[in-house]
N, C-alpha and C positions, 0 to 999 in steps of 0.2 A: 911342619908345614904351616901352622898358623903364624909363626914368626915371620916366615918368608912373605906371607900375604900382607902382614902389617907393614913390613919394610917397603914392599912395592906400593902399597896404598899411600904411605908417607911421601915417597918419591913422586908419585902422580899428583898428590895434592900440592906439593911444593912447585912442580912445573906449572900447574894451573894457576897458582897464586902469582908466580913470576910473570906469566903471560898476561894476566889481568892487569898487573901493575904497569907493564910496558904499554898496553893498550890505553890505559888511563893517561899516561904521560903523553902519548901521541895525540890524544884528543885535546888535551890542554894546550899543547904546542900549536895545534891547528887553529884553535879558537883565538889564541894570542896573535898568531900571524894574520888571521882574517880581520881581527880588530885593528891591528896596526895598518893594514892596507886600506881599510875603510876610513880610518882617521886621517891618513895621509891625503886621501882624495878630498875629503871634506875640508880639511884645513887649507889646502891649496886653493880650492874654489872660494872659500871664505876670505882668505887673504887677498886674492885677486879682486873680489867684489869690493872689499873695504878700500883698497887702493884706488879703484875706479871711482868710488863714492867721494873720497877725499879730493881727488883731482877734479872731479866734476864740480865740487863745491868751490874750489879755488878758481877754476877757469870758467865757471858758469856755462857748462856745456851739457847739462843734464838731458837725457840719460845716456849719451853716447859713450862716454868713458867707462861708465858702469858696465855697459853691455860688452864693450871690447875687453875690459879686464876680467870680466866674468868668464869669457871664453878662453882668454889666456890662462887664467887660473885653472880652468877645467883641463886644458891641454897639459899644463905643467903637472897637475895632479895625476892624470892618466900616465904620463911619462914616468913619474915617480913610482907609481904602482907597478908598472911594467918592469922597471929597473929592480925594485925590491923583490918582485916575484922571481925574476931571473936569478938574483943573488940567493934567494931561498932554495931554488931548484938546484943551483950549483953546490950548495952546502950539502944537500941530501945525496947527491951523486958522489 
Protein backbone atom coordinates (compact mmCIF):
# COMPACT_ATOMS: atom_id res chain seq x y z
CA UNK A 1 0.00 0.00 0.00
CA UNK A 2 2.76 2.57 0.74
CA UNK A 3 4.32 1.95 -2.70
CA UNK A 4 0.98 2.65 -4.35
CA UNK A 5 0.73 5.92 -2.44
CA UNK A 6 4.25 6.94 -3.44
CA UNK A 7 3.51 6.22 -7.09
CA UNK A 8 0.31 8.27 -7.02
CA UNK A 9 2.15 11.09 -5.25
CA UNK A 10 4.88 11.15 -7.93
CA UNK A 11 2.27 11.25 -10.70
CA UNK A 12 0.40 14.10 -9.02
CA UNK A 13 3.62 16.08 -8.50
CA UNK A 14 4.64 15.67 -12.15
CA UNK A 15 1.18 16.84 -13.33
CA UNK A 16 1.38 19.93 -11.12
CA UNK A 17 4.91 20.68 -12.34
CA UNK A 18 3.87 20.39 -16.01
CA UNK A 19 0.85 22.62 -15.45
CA UNK A 20 3.01 25.25 -13.72
CA UNK A 21 5.51 25.25 -16.61
CA UNK A 22 2.70 25.65 -19.16
CA UNK A 23 1.27 28.61 -17.22
CA UNK A 24 4.72 30.19 -17.05
CA UNK A 25 5.14 29.92 -20.84
CA UNK A 26 1.71 31.46 -21.46
CA UNK A 27 2.50 34.39 -19.16
CA UNK A 28 5.79 35.06 -20.96
CA UNK A 29 4.11 34.86 -24.34
CA UNK A 30 1.41 37.30 -23.23
CA UNK A 31 3.98 39.83 -21.99
CA UNK A 32 5.93 39.53 -25.24
CA UNK A 33 2.83 40.15 -27.32
CA UNK A 34 1.80 43.12 -25.18
CA UNK A 35 5.27 44.63 -25.51
CA UNK A 36 5.20 44.09 -29.28
CA UNK A 37 1.83 45.80 -29.68
CA UNK A 38 2.86 48.75 -27.53
CA UNK A 39 6.11 49.16 -29.40
CA UNK A 40 4.35 49.11 -32.77
CA UNK A 41 1.98 51.87 -31.69
CA UNK A 42 4.69 54.10 -30.23
CA UNK A 43 7.00 53.58 -33.21
CA UNK A 44 4.32 54.55 -35.72
CA UNK A 45 3.45 57.74 -33.83
CA UNK A 46 7.13 58.62 -33.46
CA UNK A 47 7.90 58.06 -37.15
CA UNK A 48 4.88 60.11 -38.21
CA UNK A 49 5.86 62.97 -35.92
CA UNK A 50 9.47 62.96 -37.13
CA UNK A 51 8.37 62.99 -40.77
CA UNK A 52 6.06 65.91 -40.00
CA UNK A 53 8.88 67.77 -38.25
CA UNK A 54 11.26 67.29 -41.16
CA UNK A 55 8.68 68.40 -43.73
CA UNK A 56 7.75 71.39 -41.56
CA UNK A 57 11.38 72.42 -41.48
CA UNK A 58 11.73 72.13 -45.24
CA UNK A 59 8.49 73.91 -46.14
CA UNK A 60 8.45 76.33 -43.18
CA UNK A 61 4.87 75.43 -42.25
CA UNK A 62 5.32 74.83 -38.51
CA UNK A 63 3.35 73.28 -36.72
CA UNK A 64 0.80 72.10 -39.30
CA UNK A 65 2.63 69.14 -40.83
CA UNK A 66 3.78 67.92 -37.41
CA UNK A 67 0.15 67.81 -36.28
CA UNK A 68 -1.08 66.17 -39.48
CA UNK A 69 1.63 63.50 -39.50
CA UNK A 70 1.23 62.89 -35.77
CA UNK A 71 -2.39 61.91 -36.37
CA UNK A 72 -1.49 59.91 -39.48
CA UNK A 73 1.14 58.04 -37.45
CA UNK A 74 -1.34 57.41 -34.64
CA UNK A 75 -3.89 56.05 -37.13
CA UNK A 76 -1.26 53.84 -38.78
CA UNK A 77 -0.12 52.59 -35.38
CA UNK A 78 -3.66 51.68 -34.33
CA UNK A 79 -4.21 49.90 -37.63
CA UNK A 80 -0.97 47.92 -37.13
CA UNK A 81 -1.99 46.97 -33.60
CA UNK A 82 -5.43 45.79 -34.76
CA UNK A 83 -3.89 43.73 -37.57
CA UNK A 84 -1.28 42.17 -35.26
CA UNK A 85 -3.92 41.38 -32.63
CA UNK A 86 -6.10 39.70 -35.25
CA UNK A 87 -3.13 37.62 -36.43
CA UNK A 88 -2.36 36.58 -32.86
CA UNK A 89 -5.99 35.63 -32.29
CA UNK A 90 -6.06 33.51 -35.47
CA UNK A 91 -2.89 31.70 -34.36
CA UNK A 92 -4.51 30.76 -31.04
CA UNK A 93 -7.63 29.38 -32.74
